[in-house]
C-alpha positions as CSV (number, residue, x, y, z in Angstrom):
1,M,174.8,102.9,89.0
2,E,171.6,104.3,90.1
3,H,168.3,103.2,91.9
4,K,166.0,104.6,94.2
5,D,167.4,102.2,97.0
6,H,171.0,103.0,97.0
7,S,172.2,100.4,99.4
8,T,171.2,97.9,96.6
9,Y,174.7,98.7,95.2
10,D,176.9,97.3,97.9
11,R,179.4,94.8,98.2
12,N,176.8,92.0,97.3
13,Y,175.9,93.6,94.2
14,Y,179.6,93.7,93.0
15,A,180.4,90.3,94.0
16,G,177.2,89.1,92.3
17,C,176.2,90.0,88.7
18,N,178.5,92.9,88.2
19,N,181.9,91.0,89.6
20,E,184.6,93.1,91.3
21,Y,185.5,94.9,88.1
22,R,188.7,96.7,89.4
23,K,190.3,93.2,89.6
24,Y,189.9,92.4,85.9
25,L,192.0,93.5,83.3
26,R,189.3,93.2,80.8
27,F,187.6,96.1,82.8
28,Q,190.7,98.4,82.9
29,V,191.2,97.7,79.2
30,F,187.6,98.6,78.4
31,A,187.9,101.8,80.3
32,F,191.2,102.8,78.7
33,L,189.6,102.2,75.1
34,R,186.6,104.2,76.3
35,A,189.0,106.9,77.5
36,V,190.8,107.0,73.9
37,Y,187.3,107.2,72.2
38,I,186.6,110.3,74.2
39,K,189.7,111.9,73.6
40,R,189.6,111.1,70.0
41,V,186.1,111.8,69.2
42,F,185.5,114.7,71.6
43,N,188.7,116.1,73.0
44,P,187.4,117.6,76.1
45,K,189.0,119.5,78.7
46,T,186.6,118.4,81.4
47,V,184.6,115.3,81.7
48,L,182.0,114.1,84.4
49,D,181.6,110.4,84.4
50,V,178.1,109.8,86.1
51,G,177.6,106.8,87.7
52,C,181.3,106.2,88.2
53,G,181.3,102.9,89.7
54,M,185.0,102.4,91.1
55,G,186.7,105.1,89.0
56,N,187.9,102.9,86.2
57,L,187.1,105.7,83.6
58,V,187.9,108.6,85.8
59,E,191.2,107.2,86.2
60,A,191.8,106.3,82.7
61,L,190.9,109.7,81.5
62,R,193.2,111.2,84.0
63,K,196.0,109.4,82.7
64,L,195.3,110.8,79.2
65,G,195.5,114.4,80.6
66,I,191.9,114.9,80.9
67,E,190.4,116.6,84.0
68,S,187.7,114.2,85.0
69,H,185.3,113.7,87.7
70,G,182.7,111.2,88.8
71,I,179.8,110.6,90.8
72,E,178.6,107.5,92.2
73,V,175.4,106.4,94.7
74,S,177.3,103.2,96.0
75,D,179.2,104.1,99.1
76,Y,180.8,100.5,98.4
77,A,182.0,101.4,94.9
78,L,183.3,104.6,96.0
79,S,185.5,103.0,98.7
80,Q,186.8,100.8,96.0
81,I,188.5,103.8,93.8
82,P,192.2,104.1,94.0
83,R,193.3,106.5,96.4
84,E,195.0,108.6,93.9
85,C,191.5,109.2,92.3
86,R,189.3,109.5,95.4
87,G,189.4,113.2,95.2
88,Y,188.2,113.4,91.9
89,C,184.8,111.2,92.8
90,R,182.2,112.0,95.0
91,K,178.8,110.8,96.2
92,G,176.1,111.8,94.0
93,S,173.2,111.0,92.0
94,I,172.2,111.6,87.9
95,L,168.7,112.9,89.5
96,E,170.4,115.9,91.4
97,I,174.3,116.3,89.7
98,P,176.2,118.2,92.5
99,F,177.7,120.6,89.8
100,A,177.3,123.8,88.2
101,D,175.5,124.5,85.0
102,K,177.6,123.9,81.9
103,E,180.5,123.0,84.4
104,F,181.9,120.2,82.1
105,D,182.7,119.9,78.3
106,L,181.5,116.4,78.3
107,V,179.2,114.0,80.5
108,V,179.4,110.4,80.3
109,S,177.3,107.6,81.7
110,C,178.6,104.0,81.0
111,S,175.4,101.3,81.9
112,V,173.8,103.9,84.0
113,L,170.5,105.1,82.4
114,E,168.8,101.3,82.4
115,H,168.9,101.5,86.3
116,I,166.8,104.6,86.6
117,P,163.0,103.9,86.8
118,P,161.2,104.9,83.5
119,D,159.3,107.8,85.2
120,Q,162.7,109.6,86.2
121,I,164.8,109.0,82.7
122,S,163.6,112.5,81.4
123,Q,164.8,114.1,85.0
124,A,168.1,112.3,84.4
125,I,168.8,113.4,80.9
126,R,167.8,116.8,81.7
127,E,170.3,116.8,84.6
128,C,173.2,115.5,82.4
129,A,172.4,118.5,80.0
130,R,172.3,121.1,82.5
131,V,175.9,120.4,83.7
132,T,177.5,120.3,80.4
133,G,178.3,122.9,77.9
134,Q,179.0,120.8,74.8
135,A,178.0,116.9,74.8
136,M,176.9,113.6,76.1
137,L,177.9,110.2,75.7
138,H,175.3,107.7,77.4
139,E,176.3,103.9,76.8
140,I,173.3,102.1,77.7
141,A,172.3,98.6,78.0
142,V,169.6,97.8,75.5
143,L,167.3,95.0,74.4
144,E,169.4,94.1,71.6
145,N,171.9,92.9,73.7
146,K,170.1,90.1,75.7
147,R,172.8,88.8,77.7
148,V,173.5,92.1,79.4
149,I,170.1,93.4,79.9
150,H,168.6,90.7,81.5
151,K,171.4,89.5,83.5
152,D,171.1,92.3,86.2
153,P,167.9,92.6,88.2
154,T,168.6,96.1,88.8
155,H,168.0,96.9,85.0
156,V,164.5,98.5,85.4
157,S,164.5,100.4,82.0
158,K,164.6,97.7,79.4
159,F,164.2,99.5,75.8
160,N,166.0,99.1,72.7
161,R,168.5,101.6,70.9
162,L,165.8,103.3,68.8
163,W,163.6,104.2,71.9
164,W,166.6,105.3,73.6
165,A,167.7,107.8,70.9
166,Q,164.3,109.1,70.4
167,E,163.9,109.7,74.0
168,L,167.0,111.5,74.2
169,Q,166.1,113.6,71.1
170,S,162.8,114.6,72.8
171,E,164.5,115.7,75.9
172,L,167.0,117.5,74.2
173,N,165.4,120.2,72.3
174,G,168.0,121.5,69.7
175,W,170.5,118.7,70.0
176,Q,171.9,116.6,67.7
177,V,171.6,112.9,69.1
178,R,173.1,109.8,66.8
179,E,174.1,106.4,67.4
180,A,178.0,105.8,67.3
181,R,179.2,102.2,66.8
182,I,182.2,100.9,69.1
183,P,183.0,97.4,67.9
184,I,184.2,96.6,71.6
185,L,180.9,97.7,73.0
186,Q,177.7,95.8,72.3
187,N,175.7,98.2,74.3
188,G,173.8,101.3,72.5
189,V,176.0,104.1,72.4
190,L,174.5,107.5,72.0
191,V,176.4,110.9,71.3
192,C,174.4,114.0,72.1
193,R,175.9,117.3,71.0
194,R,174.5,120.8,71.5
């Protein structure tokens, strides 16, 4: 998760509107299904999960044999990552990703961009593009999903799918941006390829 005040994403945040999602099977299943989708559609060797939360997706990708890493702003979320995945997740912000240019085949963000203030979205998109050599997958809570977008008070960028697609396209000159439909997900899912 991302926000100017990173302390916002403490134990209370996860106990409130976002649940302790490491404890619920459905979140483990969603992470596994995302990982299978990523393997099938992108078949990457390396993946960076930006805003990795408690490491669900990093863990699922590693179980599928994909070298995956994560960054997260929340100290609390990082402390909840399973011991076997902690070495692959570190403190970091989508606004200043602590990795080299084109270090990953794929950069993924799940429910992160809606937490970025509107005046910092361009910077976040450019940082994600900088560290990937091939593709990005952004899953974003959108206005079309009213139940989710208005539930979390830290969602500061509330836009529809078309707005996000146009924003990504305008920042990613020369990239192909398209919407993907993943049946289990109600969020906007945008695939960006060089």
